[in-house]
Every structure is written in C-alpha cells, then in structure tokens.
C-alpha positions as CSV (number, residue, x, y, z in Angstrom):
1,X,116.9,75.7,148.8
2,X,113.1,75.9,147.7
3,X,111.8,78.3,145.1
4,X,109.5,79.8,147.8
5,X,112.7,80.6,150.0
6,X,114.4,82.0,147.1
7,X,111.4,84.2,146.1
8,X,111.2,85.6,149.6
9,X,114.9,86.5,149.6
10,X,114.5,88.2,146.4
11,X,111.6,90.2,147.6
12,X,113.5,91.3,150.6
13,X,116.6,92.5,148.8
14,X,114.5,94.3,146.3
15,X,112.4,95.9,149.0
16,X,116.0,97.0,150.8
17,X,117.1,98.4,147.6
18,X,114.1,100.6,147.1
19,X,113.8,101.8,150.6
20,X,117.7,102.8,150.5
21,X,117.0,104.7,147.0
22,X,114.1,106.6,148.5
23,X,116.2,107.7,151.5
24,X,118.9,108.7,149.5
25,X,116.8,110.8,147.1
26,X,115.1,112.5,150.1
27,X,118.3,113.2,151.7
28,X,119.9,114.7,148.3
29,X,116.6,116.9,148.0
30,X,116.9,118.2,151.6
31,X,120.7,118.9,151.5
32,X,120.2,120.7,148.1
33,X,117.7,123.2,149.6
34,X,119.7,123.6,152.7
35,X,122.8,124.6,150.6
36,X,121.0,126.7,148.2
37,X,119.5,128.7,150.9
38,X,122.7,129.3,152.5
39,X,124.2,130.3,149.4
40,X,121.4,132.7,148.9
41,X,121.7,134.2,152.5
42,X,125.4,135.0,151.8
43,X,125.6,136.1,148.2
44,X,122.2,137.3,147.2
45,X,119.8,137.9,150.3
46,X,117.3,140.2,148.6
47,X,116.4,138.8,145.4
48,X,117.5,134.8,146.2
49,X,118.4,134.0,142.7
50,X,121.0,131.3,143.2
51,X,119.8,128.0,142.3
52,X,120.7,125.1,139.9
53,X,122.4,121.6,140.0
54,X,123.8,120.4,143.2
55,X,126.7,118.3,143.3
56,X,127.1,116.4,146.6
57,X,130.4,115.4,148.5
58,X,131.2,112.1,147.2
59,X,131.6,113.4,143.8
60,X,133.8,116.4,144.7
61,X,133.6,119.4,146.9
62,X,129.8,120.4,147.4
63,X,129.0,122.8,144.9
64,X,126.0,124.5,143.0
65,X,126.2,125.0,139.5
66,X,124.0,127.4,137.5
67,X,123.7,130.3,135.4
68,X,122.6,134.1,136.0
69,X,121.2,136.5,133.7
70,X,123.2,139.7,132.8
71,X,121.6,141.8,135.3
72,X,121.9,139.7,138.3
73,X,125.4,138.7,137.5
74,X,126.1,142.4,137.4
75,X,124.3,143.2,140.6
76,X,126.1,140.7,142.5
77,X,129.5,141.6,141.2
78,X,128.7,145.3,142.1
79,X,127.4,144.3,145.7
80,X,130.8,142.8,146.3
81,X,132.9,145.2,144.5
82,X,134.5,142.4,142.4
83,X,134.4,142.5,138.6
84,X,136.6,139.6,137.9
85,X,137.6,136.4,140.2
86,X,135.9,134.8,142.8
87,X,134.0,136.1,145.9
88,X,134.9,134.3,149.2
89,X,132.7,134.8,152.3
90,X,132.8,132.5,155.2
91,X,133.1,128.9,154.1
92,X,131.9,129.5,150.6
93,X,133.1,130.6,147.3
94,X,131.1,132.3,144.4
95,X,132.7,132.0,141.0
96,X,130.9,133.9,138.2
97,X,132.3,133.3,134.5
98,X,132.1,136.7,132.9
99,X,132.1,135.1,129.5
100,X,128.6,133.4,129.8
101,X,127.4,134.2,133.4
102,X,127.7,130.7,134.7
103,X,128.5,130.3,138.2
104,X,129.8,127.9,140.8
105,X,129.3,128.0,144.5
106,X,131.7,125.9,146.4
107,X,131.1,124.9,149.9
108,X,134.3,123.9,152.3
C-alpha cells in the first residue's frame, strides 16, 4: 500500500467518525427535549419547571435528573396529594427526594 492510499483511507475513517458523532449528538438533543416536554405535560403543565440532565436508554432506564426549589417541589407534591414516595402517571414515575428536592423522572 502506498502512503497516498493509507492517507485516503484515514481521511474516510475520520470523516465517518465525525458524521456519526454529529448524528448521535443531534439525536440526543432531540430526545432530551422530547422527554422533558412529555414530563412537563404530565407532572407540571402550567409552570414547565422540569429540566435537567437526561440519561438515555443504553445507560439504564431513560431518566431525567434535576433539582427543584422548595416552592416548586411543594406545589407539585400538593397537586398530586403526595407528600412522600413517588408519583406514577401513565408510563412515567416522578420521585422527589424531600431532603434536598432533587428529582428523578423515570420513563418505562
């Protein structure tokens, strides 16, 4: 093999990896916004305060992790008449930790 041939193959591999990375990043961003919109429409349709880090399926169940302020956590708990434990609605589960108001939204 000549240097020219090796150089050409190297560029093709680098380009393929770059395109794949860009596609994965775009898919992650779209899926994150879709799941956050779903969670907001179910658990907090008026204020839409659910946001945070999104963990996609290959790393576990699809989940959103974040933190509420005290007013928001209290308001959401009261709207579902749930002081402790998790709130299950449809194919989603919202868990708000009372100690520090961190939350998890798990999708099934």
